[in-house]
N, C-alpha and C positions, 0 to 999 in steps of 0.2 A: 579524529574522525574514525568511524568504524570502517574497516576494510571490506567486510561482507556482512550481510544480514545473517544473524545466527539462526540455526535450526532449520526446520522445514518451512518452506515459503511458497507462496503463489505470486505470480507477477501478472499485471494487467488488470484492467477494470472488471471484465467479466468474471475472472477467477476470484478476484478480491471480493466482489459483491456476493458471489456464491459462498465464499468462506464466512463472510459476515452473517449472511442469512442463516447459514447452518450452524452458527455459533462456534465456529472452529478458529476464527481469527483472534489472536492475542493482541497484536500490535499492528496498526495500519500505517504504512508510510505513504505520504502524498507529496508529489513534486509541486513546488510553489508555482512553477510556470505552466502547469497543466491547464487545459481548458476549464474555466470556472463553471460552465454549465454542467459539465460532467461531474465535477467535484462536488457540487452542491447536493446532488441526489445521494451521493455516497456519504456525505457528512450527516445527512438525516438518518440514514441507516446506522451509522456509527453511534450517533447520539442515542438512538433507540436501544442499541445493544451494548452500550458502555465500553467500547474498545478504546484503547489508548491510541492517540494520533501523534505521529512524528512527522514533521515537515522537513523535506529535503530541498535544497536550493533549486536544483534543475532536474529535468527528466533524464538528462544524460548522466548525472551523478547517481540518481536512483538506479538507473540501468546498471551502472558499474557496481553498485552495492549488491545488486541481485546477481551479478556474475554474467550479465549478457552484454552484447556489443551494441545494443540499440537503447534508446531512451525508454523509460517507463513512466506512465502517469501515476501509477500507484502499485503497491505491493502489500502483502500481508504476511506476517510471521504467524505460523499456525501453533495452536496449543499442542502440547505433547500427547 
């Protein structure tokens, strides 16, 4: 398992959606236990913009991967 997400990243739904819309996201990480209603709209954006999706088991694990002490529904690693 990865200890931390590599490179520059954004955490949270608002920042991730912003990065996807601005075509700055390389890889999008989504927690499997996040609210499905929130995730569906983001998946549509990801499909339209062709980013890679990586699923993480829980929001707590994704938060740890991002280096924060709380859970995160999604995060994105940014392009260089």
